[in-house]
C-alpha positions in Angstrom: 0.0 0.1 -0.1 2.7 2.3 0.9 4.5 1.9 -2.6 1.2 2.6 -4.4 0.6 5.7 -2.4 4.2 6.8 -3.1 3.7 6.1 -6.8 0.5 8.3 -6.8 2.3 11.2 -5.3 5.3 10.9 -7.7 3.1 10.9 -11.0 1.6 14.4 -10.3 4.9 15.8 -9.4 6.5 14.5 -12.6 3.6 15.9 -14.7 4.0 19.2 -12.9 7.7 19.3 -13.7 7.0 18.4 -17.3 4.6 21.2 -17.6 7.0 23.7 -16.0 9.8 22.6 -18.4 7.4 22.8 -21.5 6.4 26.3 -20.3 10.0 27.4 -19.9 10.9 26.1 -23.3 8.0 27.8 -24.9 8.8 31.1 -23.2 12.4 30.9 -24.3 11.4 30.2 -27.8 9.0 33.2 -27.7 11.6 35.5 -26.2 14.3 34.4 -28.9 12.0 35.2 -31.8 11.0 38.6 -30.0 14.7 39.5 -29.5 15.7 38.7 -33.2 12.8 40.5 -34.6 13.7 43.6 -32.5 17.4 43.3 -33.3 16.9 42.8 -37.1 14.2 44.7 -38.5 13.6 43.9 -42.2 14.7 46.1 -45.1 12.0 47.9 -47.0 8.8 49.6 -45.6 5.5 48.9 -44.1 2.2 49.9 -45.6 -1.3 49.8 -44.0 -3.6 47.7 -46.1 -7.2 47.2 -44.9 -6.0 48.0 -41.4 -3.2 45.5 -41.4 0.6 46.2 -41.7 2.2 44.6 -44.9 5.8 44.6 -45.6 7.3 45.5 -49.1 11.1 45.5 -50.1 12.0 47.2 -53.3 15.5 47.7 -54.7 16.8 48.7 -58.1 15.5 51.3 -60.7 14.0 51.0 -64.0 10.8 49.9 -65.7 8.8 47.9 -66.0 9.5 46.7 -62.4 9.3 43.1 -61.3 7.0 42.0 -58.4 8.0 38.7 -56.8 5.6 36.3 -55.2 6.8 33.6 -53.0 5.8 29.9 -52.7 3.5 28.4 -50.0 4.5 29.6 -46.4 7.6 31.6 -47.7 8.7 35.1 -46.9 10.5 37.7 -49.2 13.7 36.0 -48.0 13.1 33.2 -50.4 14.2 35.6 -53.1 17.2 36.6 -51.2 19.9 35.7 -53.9 17.6 36.3 -56.8 16.3 39.8 -56.0 19.6 41.5 -56.2 20.5 40.0 -59.5 17.2 41.0 -60.9 17.7 44.6 -59.6 20.6 44.9 -62.0 18.1 45.0 -64.7 15.1 46.9 -63.3 13.4 47.8 -60.1 12.3 44.7 -58.1 9.9 44.3 -55.3 9.3 41.4 -52.9 6.8 41.2 -50.1 5.4 39.1 -47.2 1.9 37.8 -47.5 -0.4 38.3 -44.4 0.8 36.2 -41.3 4.2 35.4 -42.9 7.6 37.1 -42.3 6.9 40.6 -41.1 3.4 41.1 -42.5 0.4 41.1 -39.9 -1.9 38.1 -39.8 -5.4 38.8 -40.8 -8.8 37.0 -40.6 -10.6 35.5 -43.6 -10.0 32.9 -46.1 -6.4 32.8 -47.6 -7.4 31.9 -51.3 -5.8 33.5 -54.4 -8.6 36.1 -54.8 -8.0 37.4 -51.2 -4.2 37.3 -51.6 -4.4 39.1 -54.9 -6.7 41.9 -53.7 -4.3 42.6 -50.8 -1.3 42.6 -53.1 -3.0 45.0 -55.5 -3.7 47.4 -52.7 -0.2 47.1 -51.2 1.3 48.0 -54.7 -0.9 50.8 -55.1 -0.1 52.3 -51.7 3.6 51.9 -52.5 3.3 53.5 -55.8 4.8 50.7 -57.7 4.7 51.7 -61.4 2.3 50.0 -63.7 2.5 47.9 -65.9 4.9 45.5 -64.1 6.2 41.9 -64.6 4.9 39.2 -62.0 7.3 36.6 -61.1 6.4 33.8 -58.7 7.3 30.3 -57.5 5.2 27.3 -56.7 1.6 28.2 -55.5 2.3 31.8 -56.7 1.3 30.2 -60.1 -2.3 30.3 -59.0 -2.0 33.8 -57.4 -0.5 35.2 -60.6 -3.3 33.8 -62.9 -5.8 35.4 -60.3 -4.0 38.7 -60.6 -3.9 38.6 -64.3 -7.7 38.0 -64.3 -8.5 40.6 -61.9 -6.0 43.3 -63.2 -5.0 42.6 -66.7 -4.2 46.1 -67.6 -1.4 46.2 -64.8 0.5 43.2 -66.1 3.5 43.5 -68.6 4.5 39.9 -68.5 4.5 36.8 -66.1 7.4 34.5 -65.1 6.2 31.2 -63.6 9.0 29.5 -61.6 8.1 25.7 -60.9 4.5 26.9 -60.7 1.4 25.2 -59.3 -1.4 24.8 -61.9 -5.1 24.3 -61.5 -4.8 21.1 -63.4 -2.5 19.4 -61.0 -5.3 18.4 -58.7 -6.9 16.2 -61.2 -3.6 14.9 -62.6 -2.5 13.6 -59.1 -5.8 11.9 -58.3 -6.2 10.0 -55.1 -2.4 10.1 -54.4 -2.6 13.8 -53.9 -5.1 13.4 -51.1 -3.2 10.8 -49.3 0.2 12.9 -49.8 -1.7 16.1 -48.6 -3.1 14.4 -45.5 0.3 13.1 -44.6 1.9 16.5 -45.1 -0.8 18.2 -43.0 -0.1 15.8 -40.2 3.6 16.5 -40.3 3.0 20.2 -40.3 0.7 19.7 -37.2 3.5 18.0 -35.4 6.2 20.5 -36.4 4.0 23.4 -35.1 3.3 21.6 -31.9 7.1 21.1 -31.3 7.7 24.7 -32.3 5.1 25.9 -29.8 6.5 24.1 -26.9 10.1 25.2 -27.8 11.2 21.6 -28.6 12.5 22.7 -32.0 14.7 25.4 -30.6 15.9 23.1 -27.8 17.0 20.5 -30.4 19.0 23.3 -32.2 16.9 23.3 -35.3 16.2 27.1 -35.1 18.4 29.8 -36.9 20.3 27.3 -39.0 22.0 29.4 -41.7 22.9 27.7 -44.9 26.3 28.3 -46.5 26.2 31.6 -48.6 23.5 33.2 -46.6 25.4 34.7 -43.7 24.4 38.2 -44.9 20.8 37.3 -44.2 21.5 35.5 -40.8 19.7 38.0 -38.6 16.7 38.2 -40.9 16.5 34.5 -41.2 16.6 33.9 -37.5 13.9 36.6 -36.9 11.4 35.1 -39.4 12.4 31.4 -38.8 9.3 29.7 -39.8 10.5 26.3 -38.4 10.4 27.8 -34.9 7.5 30.3 -35.4 4.0 28.8 -34.5 2.3 31.8 -36.2 4.1 31.1 -39.6 2.8 27.5 -39.4 -0.7 28.9 -38.9 -0.4 31.1 -41.9 1.0 28.2 -43.9 -2.0 25.9 -42.9 -4.4 28.6 -43.8 -2.9 29.1 -47.2 -2.7 25.4 -47.8 -6.3 24.7 -46.8 -7.5 27.2 -49.6 -5.1 25.6 -52.2 -7.9 23.6 -54.1 -10.2 26.6 -53.9 -7.6 28.8 -55.5 -7.2 26.2 -58.2 -10.9 26.3 -59.0 -10.8 30.1 -58.9 -8.2 30.4 -61.7 -9.1 27.2 -63.7 -10.7 29.2 -66.4 -8.3 32.1 -66.6 -6.9 33.1 -69.9 -6.2 33.2 -72.8 -3.9 36.2 -72.3 -3.4 37.6 -75.7 0.2 38.7 -76.6 1.3 38.7 -73.1 4.9 37.5 -72.6 5.2 34.5 -70.5 8.2 32.5 -69.2 7.7 29.1 -67.7 10.5 27.6 -65.6 10.4 23.8 -64.5 11.8 22.5 -61.3 15.6 22.6 -61.0 18.3 22.2 -58.3 17.8 24.0 -54.9 19.9 27.2 -54.4 17.8 29.2 -52.1 17.0 29.0 -48.5 14.0 27.3 -46.7 11.9 30.0 -45.1 8.5 28.2 -45.1 6.6 25.3 -46.5 8.4 25.2 -49.9 12.1 24.2 -49.7 13.3 24.3 -53.3 14.3 27.7 -54.7 15.1 27.0 -58.4 18.1 29.0 -59.7 21.0 29.1 -62.0 24.3 30.7 -62.4 24.7 33.8 -60.1 21.4 33.2 -58.6 19.3 33.7 -61.8 16.2 31.2 -62.3 17.3 28.6 -64.8 15.7 25.9 -67.0 13.4 28.4 -68.5 11.8 28.4 -71.8 10.2 31.3 -73.5 6.8 31.3 -75.0 4.4 33.9 -76.3 0.7 33.3 -76.1 -1.3 35.0 -78.7 -4.7 33.4 -78.8 -7.0 36.4 -78.0 -8.0 38.2 -74.9 -10.0 41.1 -73.7 -9.2 44.5 -74.8 -6.2 46.0 -72.6 -5.1 42.5 -71.5 -1.8 41.1 -72.4 -0.2 44.4 -73.5 3.4 43.3 -73.3 6.0 45.9 -74.5 9.2 44.9 -76.1 11.0 46.3 -73.2 9.1 43.9 -70.8 10.0 41.0 -73.1 13.7 42.0 -73.1 13.8 42.2 -69.4 12.1 38.9 -69.1 14.5 37.2 -71.5 17.4 38.4 -69.4 16.0 36.9 -66.1 17.1 33.6 -67.2 20.5 32.0 -67.3 22.0 29.2 -69.4 21.5 25.7 -68.2 
């Protein structure tokens, strides 16, 4: 009886100790993120869009400018090596979608239509000149289609880098659902580990890949592997993925709009969110790109690419 009574006293004490340790680890993770964000503010500016702060970073000069749209769960840092190279050609702007990087989270569904409306307002407030070239990776392929459908007169050209397409859902079939459910379960697990500070205790936070030392502070401040809020934003975008595909399934044709399409290539960027592959070529340029021009009719004012836009787009690629 004494042994049993002893065990019943030890178990609550162990549970209490575990709870205290978890709270301490979670607090340490929270304070570390807060420190890095205060110590390393992002480059660029903040703009108030519908009552929420959005972060935009523009460099270079010239026109038409290039606007960069990141992949699922990624921040502006995913273009860290690409943006400076493109800025040698013209003005280039990257940004953080709501809830990612330094842009404030906001309520509502995170489908392509919502994301595009917010980007449109951000670019207008920042005075980014029109028309501009849209360049995006992965899920941005859907968002850019939505932008073209909603604001065709603002677009001088589109560069798709390893893009998602509306057709991929049907093409993957049942396998997609199985993979998607497995990925979601893994994301939930990683979010829980980040929330209780386990990821940081295991030394998985703030890992800087070789060649990205110049971005070390910003990468630590926006480290999505250790920031539960980043997981939440990524989950919300992912949950609206199929809806976004349906929204843009009937977009196009786009007249004489200049279009570049880049397939998946080797990794050269840095993981800042859900997508870990950043296609690139020599000196950080996107590579493996083929050039195509679509000229099968569109509404008046759409697809009005200029020779200058086409020339800039052709120089965003590098030889294989």
